[in-house]
C-alpha positions in Angstrom: 175.8 292.5 258.1 179.2 291.1 258.2 178.5 289.5 261.7 175.5 287.5 260.3 178.1 286.0 257.7 181.3 285.8 260.3 183.0 287.9 257.1 185.0 289.8 260.0 186.5 286.5 261.4 187.7 284.0 259.1 189.3 282.2 261.3 188.6 278.0 261.8 186.8 278.6 265.0 184.6 281.1 263.4 184.1 279.0 260.5 183.0 275.9 262.8 180.7 278.1 265.1 179.0 279.5 261.7 178.3 275.6 260.7 177.4 274.3 264.1 175.0 277.7 264.3 173.5 277.0 260.7 172.9 273.3 261.9 171.0 274.5 265.1 168.7 277.0 263.0 167.7 274.3 260.3 166.6 271.8 263.4 164.6 274.7 265.2 163.3 276.0 262.0 162.1 272.0 261.4 160.7 271.7 265.0 158.9 275.0 265.5 157.5 275.1 261.9 157.2 271.6 260.6 157.6 272.7 257.1 156.3 270.7 254.3 159.6 271.5 252.0 163.0 273.3 253.0 164.4 275.4 249.7 167.8 276.4 249.7 169.4 278.7 247.4 172.7 277.2 247.0 174.4 275.8 244.0 177.0 273.3 245.3 177.9 269.9 244.6 178.7 268.4 247.9 176.1 265.2 248.0 177.9 263.7 251.0 178.3 266.8 253.1 178.2 265.6 256.7 176.0 268.7 257.7 173.5 268.6 255.0 173.4 265.0 256.1 172.5 265.2 258.9 169.9 268.4 258.6 168.0 266.2 256.3 168.1 263.1 257.9 166.3 264.8 261.1 163.9 266.7 258.6 163.0 263.4 257.1 162.8 261.4 260.5 160.7 264.1 262.0 158.6 264.0 258.8 157.8 260.5 259.7 157.0 261.4 263.0 154.3 264.0 262.0 152.9 261.9 259.6 153.3 264.2 256.5 155.4 264.3 253.5 157.9 266.6 253.0 160.6 267.8 250.5 163.9 269.8 250.2 164.7 271.9 247.1 168.1 273.0 246.3 169.8 273.5 242.8 172.2 270.7 241.1 173.0 268.5 243.2 173.3 269.6 246.4 171.8 266.9 248.5 171.9 263.4 248.9 168.3 262.2 248.5 165.0 263.5 248.3 165.8 266.7 246.5 163.4 268.9 244.4 165.5 270.0 241.9 165.4 273.7 241.5 165.8 275.3 238.2 166.7 278.9 238.4 164.6 280.6 235.8 162.1 278.3 233.8 163.8 278.4 230.8 166.7 276.3 232.4 163.8 273.6 233.6 163.4 270.5 231.5 161.3 270.6 228.4 160.6 267.0 228.1 159.1 264.6 230.8 161.8 263.8 233.1 161.5 261.2 236.3 162.6 263.7 238.8 160.8 266.1 240.9 161.8 269.6 240.1 160.4 273.1 240.2 161.3 276.4 238.9 162.3 279.5 240.5 161.2 282.3 238.8 160.9 285.9 240.0 157.6 287.8 239.6 159.4 290.8 238.2 162.0 291.5 235.9 165.2 290.9 238.5 165.5 288.9 241.4 166.1 290.4 244.6 164.6 294.0 246.3 165.8 296.8 243.9 164.2 299.7 242.9 162.0 300.2 239.9 161.2 296.3 239.5 158.5 296.2 236.4 156.3 293.0 237.1 155.6 290.3 234.2 152.6 290.9 232.4 151.0 287.8 231.3 150.9 288.5 227.7 152.6 286.0 224.9 155.1 288.4 224.0 156.4 288.3 227.9 157.9 285.1 227.2 156.8 283.9 230.9 154.8 280.8 230.9 151.9 281.3 233.5 151.0 277.5 233.7 154.2 277.0 236.0 152.3 275.4 238.9 150.6 273.0 236.9 153.8 271.9 235.7 155.4 271.3 238.7 155.1 268.6 241.2 156.4 268.6 245.0 156.1 265.5 246.8 158.5 263.2 248.4 
């Protein structure tokens, strides 16, 4: 696992290689699968990050060539434009009408991730979960 994150080598050369690989893997994914949406589980506020700008420009330009709308979903202001705002846990999402596109990021069990003894949410009034989420979520560009 350490090789995946380049944890063992924290040199500047390893960091640069990781960033170049990150961009190359995003471009490969875009070209190979033509996804309708890219979702990034990140919570940064680096809206002018040149690597993310490069990936998003490539993605939106390819989508124009394909002739279909796409979107990028991330947390907070992680991307420059065209971002679908992702709120971890529906309770953190806006409770009133807003002028931006958003989606909740909720687990289907009581925990995020792969852990033992997960319990699925039960669609009861006492669960605190809203099963109307898809109807309140808009995804478009």
